[in-house]
N, C-alpha and C positions, 0 to 999 in steps of 0.2 A: 464189228467189221461191216462196212457198207458196200453193197453190191449195186452196180448200175445195170439195169436191164433195158435194152433198146430193141423193141420189136413192134411192128405195125399191126400185129394181130392182137387186138385188145383182149380177147378171151384167153389166149395163151399167156400174154403178158400178165394179166390179172391173176391167173391161176398160179403162175410161177412166183409172182410176188407174194401171194398169200402163203404158198408152201414154204418159201424161204423165211418169211417173217415168223411162221409157226415154229421153225427150227432155230430161231434166235438171231437171224441175220437182220441187219438194217438194210433197207432196199429203197432205191430211187428208180422209178420206172419212167421210161420215155418212149414216145411213139415214133420218133424220127430224129433227124439231125438237129433241128432247132431246139427241141425240148431236151435232147441229150447234152448239147452245149450248155444250156441253162443249168441243168443238173450238175454238170462238172464245175460250174462257177460257184454253186451253192454248197457243195459238200466234197469231202475227200473220199474217194472210192478206192477200194483195194483190188477190185477185179470188175470186169465188165462182161456181160453176156449179150452178144449182139447177133441179131438175125442177119445171116449172110446174104439174104435176098431182099433187102430194103429197096424201094423204088428210087429211081433217079440217081443211082450211083452213090447213095448216101452211106452205104456200108463202108466203102473205101475211104470216104472223108472222115467218118467217125473213127475208124481204126487208125487213121493217120494221126488224129488228135490224141487218141488214147496212147499211141506209141510215144508221142512227144511228152506225155505226162507220166510215162513209165507205168501204165496200168495194164496188167495182163488181160488178154482178150480171149474169150471162148466164143467161137463162131457157132451159131445154131443153124444147121443146114436142114432144109426141108427135103422131103422125098418127092420124087416125080410122081404125079398122080397116076400115070399110065404104067410105068415100069416098076415103080416102087423103089428104085435106086436113088441114092442121094443126088440132089441136083448139083450140077457143077457151079462153082462160084469163082470169081476172079480176085478174091481178097484172101490174104493169109492171116490166120489167127495163131495164137500160141497153142490152142487146142481146137479141135472141131468135134462137135457132138451132133447127132441126128435128132431132129425134133419128131415127136415129143421125147424128151429124155427123162429118165427116171431121176428122182431126187437123190438117191444114194449115189448113182453114177455121177451126177452133177457135183455133189459135195466132194466126192473123191477127186474129181478133176480139178476143182478149185483148190483143194488142199495141196495137191501136187504142184500146181502153179505157184502157190504162195510160199512153198518150201524151197523152191529153186533159187539159186543165187542170181542176183540182178546183174 
């Protein structure tokens, strides 16, 4: 199974990619809209992990494309630096997880999404 990760935080994206590869997943990682679209053209993805707070409204655009491709979306929401609460976002995913998320929680979430009827 190949997972698409779209996150502009290189350190987080690389760590998540490394963790998922170690557990046996195929992974394509993208920093934003252009590289995500390129990755979608090059491989079939079963699920996408998308930063809910990409700049320039890219999250909305990426999620719209993923919806048209029938790829489930897990939005990764950041915490507010001052309050510690999840930051609001204007895009709806199939599931929302707070960054940084644990690998076990992420795997459970992905399994639930992949088992649901389309």
